[in-house]
VEXKOL-167725 format. One record per residue (C-alpha): residue in one letter; x negated, y, z; residue number from 1. Coordinates in Angstrom, 3 decimals. Layout:
+-------+----------+----------+----------+------+
: vexdo :     east :    north :       up : mifi :
+-------+----------+----------+----------+------+
:     a :        X :        Y :        Z :  NUM :
...
+-------+----------+----------+----------+------+
***
This chain:
+-------+----------+----------+----------+------+
: vexdo :     east :    north :       up : mifi :
+-------+----------+----------+----------+------+
:     m :  -82.295 :  146.999 :  123.932 :    1 :
:     l :  -80.100 :  145.145 :  126.407 :    2 :
:     v :  -81.803 :  146.598 :  129.480 :    3 :
:     e :  -81.462 :  150.234 :  128.030 :    4 :
:     e :  -77.764 :  149.173 :  127.599 :    5 :
:     g :  -77.427 :  147.984 :  131.069 :    6 :
:     v :  -76.437 :  144.442 :  129.998 :    7 :
:     i :  -79.334 :  142.861 :  131.852 :    8 :
:     g :  -82.280 :  144.512 :  133.926 :    9 :
:     w :  -86.088 :  143.941 :  134.329 :   10 :
:     e :  -85.362 :  142.800 :  137.843 :   11 :
:     t :  -82.608 :  140.507 :  137.127 :   12 :
:     t :  -83.668 :  137.092 :  138.507 :   13 :
:     i :  -82.966 :  133.667 :  136.855 :   14 :
:     a :  -80.663 :  132.857 :  139.736 :   15 :
:     e :  -78.400 :  135.811 :  139.025 :   16 :
:     a :  -78.455 :  135.482 :  135.508 :   17 :
:     l :  -77.776 :  131.884 :  135.491 :   18 :
:     p :  -75.627 :  131.341 :  138.676 :   19 :
:     s :  -74.206 :  128.003 :  137.417 :   20 :
:     m :  -77.829 :  126.585 :  137.457 :   21 :
:     a :  -78.936 :  128.058 :  140.815 :   22 :
:     a :  -78.259 :  125.017 :  142.870 :   23 :
:     l :  -80.561 :  122.861 :  140.836 :   24 :
:     m :  -83.283 :  125.469 :  140.598 :   25 :
:     h :  -86.533 :  124.606 :  142.437 :   26 :
:     e :  -86.429 :  127.308 :  144.765 :   27 :
:     s :  -89.746 :  129.070 :  143.562 :   28 :
:     y :  -87.944 :  129.810 :  140.453 :   29 :
:     r :  -84.824 :  131.289 :  141.826 :   30 :
:     n :  -86.274 :  134.810 :  142.527 :   31 :
:     v :  -88.416 :  135.047 :  139.044 :   32 :
:     t :  -87.485 :  138.024 :  137.003 :   33 :
:     l :  -86.762 :  138.878 :  133.466 :   34 :
:     e :  -89.924 :  140.655 :  133.522 :   35 :
:     q :  -91.954 :  137.707 :  134.817 :   36 :
:     l :  -90.255 :  135.896 :  132.030 :   37 :
:     l :  -91.108 :  137.814 :  129.213 :   38 :
:     t :  -95.282 :  138.511 :  130.424 :   39 :
:     g :  -95.846 :  134.862 :  131.011 :   40 :
:     r :  -96.145 :  135.243 :  134.552 :   41 :
:     g :  -93.313 :  133.227 :  135.906 :   42 :
:     g :  -95.008 :  130.002 :  136.968 :   43 :
:     v :  -93.202 :  128.164 :  133.686 :   44 :
:     p :  -95.332 :  125.537 :  132.423 :   45 :
:     a :  -96.872 :  125.999 :  128.914 :   46 :
:     s :  -95.834 :  122.678 :  127.658 :   47 :
:     f :  -92.547 :  120.510 :  127.985 :   48 :
:     p :  -91.884 :  117.043 :  129.565 :   49 :
:     a :  -92.165 :  114.375 :  126.973 :   50 :
:     k :  -88.773 :  113.203 :  127.505 :   51 :
:     l :  -87.320 :  116.829 :  127.926 :   52 :
:     w :  -88.872 :  117.601 :  124.118 :   53 :
:     d :  -87.370 :  114.467 :  122.741 :   54 :
:     d :  -84.047 :  115.336 :  124.130 :   55 :
:     l :  -84.448 :  118.537 :  122.337 :   56 :
:     m :  -85.114 :  117.335 :  119.385 :   57 :
:     a :  -82.462 :  114.719 :  119.232 :   58 :
:     f :  -79.804 :  116.987 :  120.487 :   59 :
:     r :  -76.944 :  117.957 :  118.182 :   60 :
:     g :  -75.113 :  120.674 :  120.370 :   61 :
:     s :  -75.416 :  124.401 :  119.783 :   62 :
:     a :  -78.801 :  126.225 :  120.001 :   63 :
:     m :  -77.318 :  127.918 :  122.952 :   64 :
:     e :  -76.276 :  124.469 :  124.939 :   65 :
:     g :  -79.643 :  123.223 :  123.983 :   66 :
:     r :  -81.263 :  126.426 :  125.750 :   67 :
:     e :  -79.416 :  125.357 :  128.862 :   68 :
:     l :  -80.501 :  121.512 :  128.571 :   69 :
:     l :  -84.162 :  123.223 :  128.427 :   70 :
:     a :  -83.661 :  125.351 :  131.250 :   71 :
:     r :  -82.000 :  122.588 :  133.550 :   72 :
:     g :  -85.005 :  120.419 :  132.546 :   73 :
:     i :  -87.685 :  123.003 :  133.287 :   74 :
:     l :  -86.366 :  124.715 :  136.299 :   75 :
:     s :  -85.041 :  121.538 :  138.494 :   76 :
:     q :  -88.977 :  121.196 :  138.734 :   77 :
:     p :  -91.517 :  122.866 :  140.861 :   78 :
:     p :  -93.366 :  125.823 :  138.646 :   79 :
:     e :  -97.053 :  125.395 :  137.490 :   80 :
:     v :  -98.259 :  127.739 :  139.660 :   81 :
:     a :  -96.898 :  130.270 :  142.093 :   82 :
:     p :  -94.716 :  132.801 :  140.103 :   83 :
:     g :  -96.368 :  136.085 :  139.622 :   84 :
:     t : -100.391 :  134.951 :  140.155 :   85 :
:     a : -101.480 :  133.764 :  136.542 :   86 :
:     y : -100.518 :  134.288 :  132.958 :   87 :
:     i :  -99.152 :  131.268 :  130.979 :   88 :
:     y :  -98.482 :  131.212 :  127.531 :   89 :
:     s :  -94.956 :  129.469 :  127.721 :   90 :
:     n :  -92.752 :  128.769 :  124.886 :   91 :
:     p :  -90.023 :  127.379 :  127.831 :   92 :
:     s :  -90.717 :  130.799 :  129.491 :   93 :
:     w :  -89.247 :  132.893 :  126.531 :   94 :
:     v :  -86.651 :  130.421 :  125.824 :   95 :
:     i :  -85.115 :  130.746 :  129.510 :   96 :
:     a :  -85.322 :  134.479 :  128.968 :   97 :
:     g :  -83.497 :  134.360 :  125.687 :   98 :
:     l :  -80.760 :  132.237 :  127.749 :   99 :
:     m :  -80.891 :  135.055 :  130.315 :  100 :
:     a :  -80.025 :  137.598 :  127.775 :  101 :
:     e :  -77.474 :  135.365 :  125.786 :  102 :
:     h :  -75.056 :  134.960 :  129.171 :  103 :
:     a :  -75.501 :  138.522 :  130.133 :  104 :
:     a :  -74.823 :  139.538 :  126.430 :  105 :
:     k :  -71.960 :  136.912 :  125.881 :  106 :
:     r :  -73.273 :  136.437 :  122.256 :  107 :
:     p :  -75.621 :  133.835 :  121.139 :  108 :
:     f :  -79.372 :  135.108 :  120.962 :  109 :
:     e :  -79.049 :  134.347 :  117.351 :  110 :
:     t :  -76.399 :  136.770 :  116.687 :  111 :
:     l :  -78.195 :  139.275 :  119.222 :  112 :
:     m :  -81.411 :  139.177 :  116.785 :  113 :
:     r :  -78.931 :  139.538 :  113.819 :  114 :
:     q :  -77.223 :  142.486 :  115.105 :  115 :
:     k :  -79.773 :  144.440 :  116.949 :  116 :
:     l :  -83.232 :  143.876 :  114.748 :  117 :
:     f :  -82.434 :  142.075 :  111.401 :  118 :
:     d :  -79.625 :  144.331 :  110.137 :  119 :
:     p :  -80.667 :  147.395 :  111.272 :  120 :
:     l :  -84.412 :  146.770 :  110.053 :  121 :
:     g :  -82.959 :  145.224 :  106.657 :  122 :
:     m :  -84.561 :  142.081 :  107.441 :  123 :
:     k :  -82.055 :  140.175 :  104.829 :  124 :
:     t :  -84.092 :  137.515 :  104.067 :  125 :
:     a :  -84.502 :  136.601 :  108.061 :  126 :
:     g :  -83.089 :  133.394 :  109.401 :  127 :
:     f :  -83.434 :  130.568 :  111.761 :  128 :
:     g :  -85.093 :  127.127 :  111.200 :  129 :
:     a :  -87.232 :  126.139 :  108.068 :  130 :
:     p :  -86.951 :  128.266 :  105.118 :  131 :
:     g :  -84.654 :  126.743 :  102.689 :  132 :
:     n :  -82.657 :  125.229 :  105.235 :  133 :
:     g :  -79.304 :  126.564 :  103.524 :  134 :
:     g :  -80.514 :  130.294 :  104.215 :  135 :
:     p :  -81.378 :  133.090 :  102.007 :  136 :
:     l :  -84.790 :  131.337 :  100.950 :  137 :
:     p :  -83.584 :  128.156 :   99.235 :  138 :
:     t :  -86.346 :  127.736 :   96.895 :  139 :
:     e :  -89.325 :  128.822 :   99.539 :  140 :
:     a :  -92.573 :  126.556 :  100.006 :  141 :
:     r :  -92.020 :  123.789 :  102.292 :  142 :
:     g :  -93.978 :  123.737 :  105.437 :  143 :
:     h :  -96.687 :  120.852 :  105.442 :  144 :
:     t :  -98.570 :  118.638 :  108.184 :  145 :
:     s : -102.133 :  118.813 :  109.191 :  146 :
:     e : -102.452 :  116.001 :  106.535 :  147 :
:     r : -100.879 :  118.220 :  104.037 :  148 :
:     i :  -97.590 :  116.177 :  103.709 :  149 :
:     p :  -94.870 :  118.719 :  102.938 :  150 :
:     v :  -91.551 :  118.363 :  105.195 :  151 :
:     e :  -88.355 :  118.815 :  103.608 :  152 :
:     p :  -85.936 :  121.601 :  105.308 :  153 :
:     g :  -84.085 :  119.745 :  108.335 :  154 :
:     p :  -84.290 :  118.842 :  111.948 :  155 :
:     r :  -87.669 :  117.599 :  111.642 :  156 :
:     a :  -88.904 :  120.864 :  109.583 :  157 :
:     d :  -89.202 :  122.986 :  112.702 :  158 :
:     n :  -88.974 :  123.564 :  116.244 :  159 :
:     p :  -85.681 :  122.368 :  118.017 :  160 :
:     p :  -83.044 :  125.235 :  117.133 :  161 :
:     a :  -83.248 :  125.775 :  121.088 :  162 :
:     l :  -86.588 :  127.475 :  120.732 :  163 :
:     a :  -85.447 :  130.334 :  118.797 :  164 :
:     p :  -86.401 :  132.997 :  121.341 :  165 :
:     a :  -89.990 :  131.611 :  121.636 :  166 :
:     g :  -90.093 :  131.320 :  117.583 :  167 :
:     t :  -87.768 :  129.695 :  114.845 :  168 :
:     v :  -87.283 :  132.786 :  112.788 :  169 :
:     h :  -88.486 :  132.657 :  109.087 :  170 :
:     c :  -88.375 :  135.701 :  106.936 :  171 :
:     s :  -90.573 :  137.114 :  103.757 :  172 :
:     m :  -93.531 :  138.651 :  104.308 :  173 :
:     e :  -92.394 :  141.957 :  103.532 :  174 :
:     d :  -89.514 :  141.485 :  106.030 :  175 :
:     w :  -91.943 :  140.579 :  108.912 :  176 :
:     a :  -93.955 :  143.669 :  108.019 :  177 :
:     k :  -90.829 :  145.509 :  108.712 :  178 :
:     f :  -90.563 :  144.304 :  112.391 :  179 :
:     i :  -94.413 :  144.945 :  112.904 :  180 :
:     a :  -94.113 :  148.552 :  111.423 :  181 :
:     l :  -91.328 :  149.006 :  114.043 :  182 :
:     q :  -93.989 :  147.679 :  116.925 :  183 :
:     l :  -96.506 :  150.338 :  115.233 :  184 :
:     r :  -94.130 :  153.247 :  115.487 :  185 :
:     g :  -93.210 :  152.002 :  118.907 :  186 :
:     v :  -96.969 :  152.412 :  119.980 :  187 :
:     a :  -97.343 :  155.690 :  118.523 :  188 :
:     g :  -94.253 :  156.846 :  120.205 :  189 :
:     t :  -92.714 :  158.126 :  117.103 :  190 :
:     d :  -89.802 :  155.277 :  117.023 :  191 :
:     e :  -86.396 :  156.292 :  118.932 :  192 :
:     t :  -84.948 :  152.711 :  118.729 :  193 :
:     l :  -86.162 :  152.603 :  122.233 :  194 :
:     s :  -87.405 :  155.237 :  124.880 :  195 :
:     r :  -91.161 :  155.689 :  125.437 :  196 :
:     e :  -90.518 :  154.034 :  128.675 :  197 :
:     s :  -89.494 :  150.955 :  127.300 :  198 :
:     w :  -91.990 :  150.857 :  124.438 :  199 :
:     a :  -94.418 :  151.151 :  127.174 :  200 :
:     k :  -93.091 :  148.281 :  129.336 :  201 :
:     l :  -93.103 :  146.067 :  126.086 :  202 :
:     l :  -96.568 :  146.990 :  124.668 :  203 :
:     n :  -98.564 :  147.101 :  127.486 :  204 :
:     p :  -99.872 :  144.334 :  130.293 :  205 :
:     p :  -98.452 :  144.668 :  133.380 :  206 :
:     e : -100.218 :  146.167 :  136.678 :  207 :
:     p : -102.320 :  145.149 :  138.113 :  208 :
:     p : -104.450 :  143.756 :  135.161 :  209 :
:     p : -104.286 :  140.182 :  134.913 :  210 :
:     v : -106.819 :  137.600 :  133.810 :  211 :
:     q : -105.611 :  138.055 :  130.352 :  212 :
:     d : -104.538 :  141.337 :  129.063 :  213 :
:     a : -100.893 :  139.854 :  127.676 :  214 :
:     a :  -98.070 :  142.059 :  127.340 :  215 :
:     m :  -94.520 :  141.174 :  126.200 :  216 :
:     g :  -95.705 :  138.980 :  123.197 :  217 :
:     w :  -98.987 :  140.566 :  122.265 :  218 :
:     v : -102.177 :  139.762 :  123.349 :  219 :
:     i : -104.409 :  142.991 :  123.933 :  220 :
:     k : -107.896 :  142.899 :  122.786 :  221 :
:     a : -111.098 :  145.249 :  123.102 :  222 :
:     r : -112.013 :  145.845 :  119.198 :  223 :
:     e : -114.251 :  148.433 :  117.939 :  224 :
:     w : -112.880 :  148.139 :  114.524 :  225 :
:     a : -109.408 :  149.028 :  115.741 :  226 :
:     g : -110.838 :  151.872 :  117.743 :  227 :
:     g : -110.846 :  150.401 :  120.627 :  228 :
:     v : -107.564 :  148.402 :  121.067 :  229 :
:     a : -106.139 :  145.780 :  119.083 :  230 :
:     m : -102.954 :  143.726 :  119.563 :  231 :
:     t : -102.467 :  140.086 :  118.151 :  232 :
:     h : -100.415 :  137.148 :  118.031 :  233 :
:     d : -100.435 :  133.958 :  116.206 :  234 :
:     g :  -98.766 :  130.784 :  116.352 :  235 :
:     s :  -97.797 :  127.157 :  115.023 :  236 :
:     n :  -94.728 :  124.853 :  114.853 :  237 :
:     t :  -97.575 :  122.464 :  113.339 :  238 :
:     m :  -96.262 :  122.705 :  109.663 :  239 :
:     w :  -96.508 :  126.930 :  109.408 :  240 :
:     h :  -99.053 :  129.048 :  111.174 :  241 :
:     s :  -99.168 :  132.774 :  111.179 :  242 :
:     v : -101.017 :  135.431 :  112.883 :  243 :
:     a : -100.619 :  139.447 :  113.028 :  244 :
:     w : -103.488 :  141.988 :  113.930 :  245 :
:     m : -102.424 :  145.306 :  114.764 :  246 :
:     a : -104.867 :  148.532 :  115.306 :  247 :
:     p : -102.486 :  150.938 :  116.597 :  248 :
:     r : -105.072 :  153.541 :  117.005 :  249 :
:     k : -105.667 :  153.601 :  113.633 :  250 :
:     g : -102.002 :  153.210 :  112.653 :  251 :
:     f : -102.228 :  149.790 :  110.482 :  252 :
:     a : -101.505 :  146.145 :  110.929 :  253 :
:     v : -102.577 :  142.892 :  108.938 :  254 :
:     l : -100.503 :  139.763 :  108.915 :  255 :
:     v : -101.110 :  136.317 :  107.323 :  256 :
:     a :  -99.258 :  133.086 :  107.204 :  257 :
:     t :  -99.674 :  129.639 :  105.554 :  258 :
:     n :  -97.472 :  126.701 :  105.022 :  259 :
:     i :  -99.517 :  124.288 :  106.620 :  260 :
:     g : -100.158 :  123.255 :  110.466 :  261 :
:     g : -103.595 :  122.268 :  112.223 :  262 :
:     s : -106.083 :  124.239 :  114.224 :  263 :
:     q : -108.687 :  124.319 :  111.257 :  264 :
:     y : -105.671 :  126.624 :  109.444 :  265 :
:     g : -105.425 :  128.706 :  112.660 :  266 :
:     l : -109.027 :  129.652 :  112.246 :  267 :
:     g : -108.555 :  130.129 :  108.247 :  268 :
:     i : -105.753 :  132.640 :  108.547 :  269 :
:     n : -107.630 :  134.547 :  111.118 :  270 :
:     q : -110.561 :  134.643 :  109.014 :  271 :
:     a : -108.605 :  135.974 :  106.238 :  272 :
:     a : -107.302 :  138.498 :  108.145 :  273 :
:     w : -110.369 :  139.691 :  109.135 :  274 :
:     d : -111.456 :  139.727 :  105.587 :  275 :
:     i : -108.206 :  141.822 :  104.737 :  276 :
:     i : -109.298 :  144.277 :  107.716 :  277 :
:     q : -112.677 :  144.725 :  106.398 :  278 :
:     r : -111.230 :  145.673 :  103.068 :  279 :
:     h : -108.989 :  148.205 :  104.242 :  280 :
:     l : -111.869 :  149.687 :  106.668 :  281 :
:     q : -114.170 :  149.482 :  103.346 :  282 :
:     k : -111.703 :  151.376 :  101.724 :  283 :
:     t : -110.702 :  153.863 :  104.359 :  284 :
:     e : -114.053 :  154.423 :  106.282 :  285 :
:     g : -116.484 :  153.109 :  103.826 :  286 :
:     r : -117.591 :  150.313 :  106.278 :  287 :
:     e : -119.821 :  147.715 :  104.886 :  288 :
:     p : -118.406 :  144.112 :  105.782 :  289 :
:     t : -119.447 :  142.240 :  108.839 :  290 :
:     p : -119.147 :  138.304 :  109.553 :  291 :
:     s : -117.194 :  138.749 :  112.920 :  292 :
:     g : -114.064 :  140.788 :  113.867 :  293 :
:     r : -115.623 :  141.154 :  117.287 :  294 :
+-------+----------+----------+----------+------+
***
């Protein structure tokens, strides 16, 4: 949306968007573009240095100030790989992109999300941090560690607030579905929130094809049950785990979430998603269930 408004461009570089940090940036990062950050091809590492993570967990300034702390800590070090040469699933990459957006728009990322997405889509339960943390869902379930220990809302119940662009949003399943339905309309070319060109940029991997077919947030999978193309994304803050599977050629999506972290629960929610997909296909196409979603 900000690109279409002319507030920022796909080719805007980190140094252009964050000029106050240009002097401390490793030279390899200065010409990395917004598009490269959003497609995981900016060379930004997948993980945080331990000290930087501890600093972010302890930081009590604003979320935007936390993002500036994160950006300085990441950008002052050499990239993990040469920018543009490989795909890296990188939370720091998306946080830096969010920082670029809020500097360009002169509004915090959280405000942009509410104004551009939550309010127009009617996502009234959407907020940031663990649900029940003083927001519209005070009685929601608590997240749990992999040892099944509940975690009360607060600083330790979610990722640091600075990580909002990489995923600290909470909302009801119904409101999450509103956002995914927007994506389905975008793929189908029936939504006018963005131009067809912008939707294509968001939802298709960049050219030439990378090692992993990843668009801006979606991972593209070849799946016969989806009519050839399925799109998915899952993630966890170690206390919650959620996954979305979208079948754009058949016009449906399945969303599953659980309030417990751990790799076994990630496998469990994907299995639950496949069970739901099979029920849908059995009802709409008369298909018999199979053990695998491949």
